[in-house]
Structure formats: C-alpha cells, structure tokens
N, C-alpha and C positions, 0 to 999 in steps of 0.2 A: 419733677419733670421740667425740662427746659423747653418753652414754647416758642414757635416761630410761625410766621405767615409763610406758607409754602406756594410758590408762584408755579402755576401749571403751564409749562412750556408747550408750545404747539407741537414740537417734534415729539415729546413724550406723550402727548395726547393722541398721536397718530401712529408714527412709524417705530417709535422706541417705547412702547407701553411698559416693557419689562423694567424700566428704570424706576418708575413710581411703584410698580408692583413689588419690587424688591425692597424699596424704602419702606413701603407699608409693613412688610414682614418684620423688619428688625428695628424700627425706630423706637419702640417701647423698650427693647432690650437694652438700649443705650440711654434710656431716660430722656427721649425726645418726643415731643408732641408737635407734629407738623399740622397746622390748621390750614387746609387747602383754600386758596382764593378762587372759588369757583366764578366769581364775578370779574375776575381779571381778563384782560384782553391781550392779544399778540403784541409783543414789544416792538415789532417792526424790523427785526433782525438788524442787519447792518445797511439797510436800504432806505428806511423811511426818513431818516435825518436828512438825507440828500434831497428827497423828493419834496418834503414838507416839514421843515424844522419845527414849526409851531405845533403841528399834529403830533410830531415825535415827542415834544415836551408834554403835551396834553395827555397822550395815551399813557406814557410811562409815569407822569405825575400822578395820574388817576391810579395806576397800579400800586404806586408807593403809598398813596393816600389810603387805599383799602387796608394796607398793613397798619398804617398809622392809626386808623380808626380802631384797630384791635389792640394798639399799644404794643405791637410786635415788630421785630426786624423782619425784613423780607428775605427769604432764602430761595435760591433757584439751583437746579442741578444741571443747568445748561450754561456753557461758557458764553456763548453769544448773547443769550438773555442777560447774563451777568454784566457784561461790557456795555450792552445797550442801555439797560436800566440805570446803571451807574453813570454812564455818560449823560443821560437826561437829568439825573439827580444833581450832577455837578453844574449843569447849566441853570437849572432852577435855583440852586443854592447861591450862584454867583450873580443872578440877575433878578432884582426885585421887580422890575417891570414885567418880565416873563412870568414870574411867579404870580403876580397880581392877575395877569391876563388868564392864566391857566385856572387859577382859583375862582375867578369870575364865572367860569364855565362849570367847574366842579361843584360849585355851590348849588346848582340846580339838582344835583344828586345827593345833597347833604354831606358832600366830601370837601376836604381841604388838604391841600399839600402844605406840610409844615417843615419838612426836612428832618424829622426826628427819628425816623426809622432808617437803620443802615440797610444796605443791599449787599448780600453776601452769598458765597457759594457753599454748597453742602461740604466740600472739602475743608474749607476754612472753619466751618462749624465743628467738624470732627477734630480738627487740629486745635483750635483755640478755645472752645467751649467745653467739649466733652473731654478732650485730651487723650493722646495716644497711650498714655500709661493706663488710664481707665479702660479704654478699648481693649488693651491687651489683656486685662484681667477677665474680660468676658468671652474670650475665644474659646470655642469648643472643638474646632477642627483646624489646627494651625496649617498654614499653607507651606509646610517645610519642604514639600516634594516638588515645588514649582519655582522655576526661573521666570521672572516676570519683567517685561519691558514696559516702563511707564512712558505714556505719551500725554503730555499735559494739554497740548493745543495752545493756539495763539491767544485766544481771548480770555484766558484766565491769567495771562502773564503780561500782556502788553495792550496799551501803553501803560507804563508805571504810574504816570500822573493820575490815571483814573483807577487803576487797579492797586498797585503798590503793596502787595503782599510778598509773594515769592520773588527772588531774584530772577529776572527773565532770562539771564544768561545760564545761571546755575540754579534752577529750582530745586527744592528739596522736600516740600510737604508730601507729595505723592509718594516719593521714595521712602519717606519715614513711615507712611501708612502701610506700605508693602511690607517693610521690615517688621512693624508692629504686628502684622497678621501672620508673621512667620515665613513670608516668602523671601526669595533671594532676588535683589535688584540686579539686573544685568546691565553692564556698561552699554550705553545707548545714546549716541549723539543726536539722534533725531527727536529726543524726548521733548525738546522745547520748540520744535519746528511746526510748520503749517501742515494741515492735512490735505488742503486743497479744496475743501467743500465749497467755499464762496466763489469759486470760479467754475464750478462743475457744469453749470448750465450754459456758460458762454464760452468756455475754453476747455472742453472735456479732456482732450489729449494732454494738455499742460497739467491740468488738475490730477489726472491719474498718474502722470509721471511723478508729481509730488508725493502722492499717496504710495506709489510703488517703491520710492527711495526709503520711506520709513518702514514699510513692511519688509522690504528686502534686507534692511539692516537688522531688524528684529529676528528674522529668519536666520541670518548669518551668525547671530550671537547664540543661536540654539535656545532662544527663550521659548517657554512653553505656551505663553500667551502675552498679548498686549493688554494693558488696562488704560482706560482713558476716562476722565471726569467730564467729557463732553459727548452728548448724544449725536451731535453733528459729525464730530470726528469719527465716532463709531460708525455712523452711517456710511461714510466714505470708505473707512478701513475694513469694514465687514461687508457691507452690501455690494460695494463696487470692487472688492478685493480681486475676485477672479479676473475681471476685465483689466484691472490695473497690472496684475502680475503677468497676464498673458502679453499685454503690451510691452512689458519690460523683459519678457522671455524668462521669467522666474517660474520654475516648475513646482515648488513647494507652497504650501499655505500656512496660515497661523491664525488661531482663534483671537478674537478681540472681545474683551469684557468691559462692561461698565464698572466704574468705581463701586456703585451700589451692590452689584452682583458679587464682586470680589469680597466686600465686607460681609455680605450675606453668607457666602461659602464658609468664611472663617467663623461665623456665629453659629454654624450648624445646619443651615438650610440647604436643601438639595437643589441641584441645577434645575430640575423640573419646577420646583416651588419658585425659584427665582426668575423663571421665564427665559432661561438661556436657550431652550429649544427654539425660540423665536429667531435666533441668529442664523445667518446664512452659512457662515464658517464655524464648525464645531469640532 
C-alpha cells in the first residue's frame, strides 16, 4: 500500500462530500492508503495570502508539518488547496527567516515545518505513483460508451513555477486517465480555462459567462459529461449550471463528474455508492 497524508479540503467537508466518499470506496482497490489529516485547517484559499502573508505561511506550514510528522507526502483533491499549500511551501522553503518564525509558533504544538513532504494532487498520484497501466488492469466497467470532456481548472495548471506538472497550454494527464478508463476524450478548447468560481461572489454575471462558455462548448461537442479534478470547478459547473446556461440562452444541460467518481465508475462502483445523486445535474 502506498500511504499519503490526505488533506481534508473545506469544500469536500461541506458542499462536495461525494469526492471523499468516492475516494474512500476505491483507494484500497488501487493500493492506496490515505491517512486523513483531521487536525488540519483551512488553507485560506486564494485570499489569505493577500490579507495576512504571515498567517498564510503559518496555517499552511502547519498543514504540511502534520504530514511531515507522519513521514508522508500531503495529497489533496482540490486544485485551489493544491496551489495555495504549494505556494506557502515555496515561500517557506525560500525564506529561512519566515520558516524560523513559523516554527517558533508550531513548536508549541510539537510540530516543525522541515520542507520534507511534497504537496501533490490526487491526479498526480494516480499518474505518477500508481500509473495508468496499473489502473487499467483494475477496470471492471470500462467507460467505452462515454464521450468525456476534461476540464482541468486553473489551479492545477498555473502558474507553472509553483505547479510545474502538466503543460498549462496542452495538459494531458486527465485526458490519459479518461482513455485509460476506456472513455473517449472529446476535443475541447476550454479544458485548460477558468471556471469562474473565484469571482462568483463579487462578479456573478461575469463568472457565469465564463462557466457558460465551457459548458456550452462541451454540449456542442456532444460530450456525455464533463469531468474535473477540482471540487470548486464542479460547484460552478454543476450547482450554478442552470443559471449560467439560462444567462447564455443555452437550452441543453450536461452532467459534471468529479475525477474520483469517474475512477469509481470504471472500478465497478454504482452512481449511488459514489454519491452522484448529490449532483444538481444528472
């Protein structure tokens, strides 16, 4: 079994509980043991760094230190958590003074940030550690009847200086996973574009325009569903889909699946087991 410290993202603890529910079902099938970091705290999203850089470093230094205490890499299934925590790690690794200040506070909890644990996304683990060839051998229900539109989301691709895995212009990892599971990847220009989530509360119309463009293109390609590795992208593309499509005068709709659900379907779990019934669009 490959062991990882699993970061419990706020969005998965509240709005998208089906992500962790589905991962819990199939992790053992792929030889994975995710140790949940119940003592971790919110990463601060894309906001805390601008409000209080020191608290941003402290909060996420602590999250990483919890994984380091276990001697494990930290894995998240949320793109924004990925970018946020990796951004904090980069700052801590590059500044001895900041690291010392953070560790001076963490010492009170018996924690220390050392920089030894990597911060990774679930998709990267499936690609780099488990391997698509291995995953392919575990498939029980190939997704051969489905045309699937991949939607990566911004925060797993950009900026490359912090993420540096997929090519942000032509990402391939999610495409390869879809093909491994037997699905057909449809040509889809919006696969590396923004979903609009982070402007939703301050500029709803503009945010929904962005979401509608992605949804509209997927519908035009006759995709059976969109799949995304980000629960925040899912929230906009699924929960706000009706509003976005109405605003764009698009009459059709399209289901949006989490990466973890797509994997679960191919491994033989039912939509009910995976929590797909929680989606707004089915």
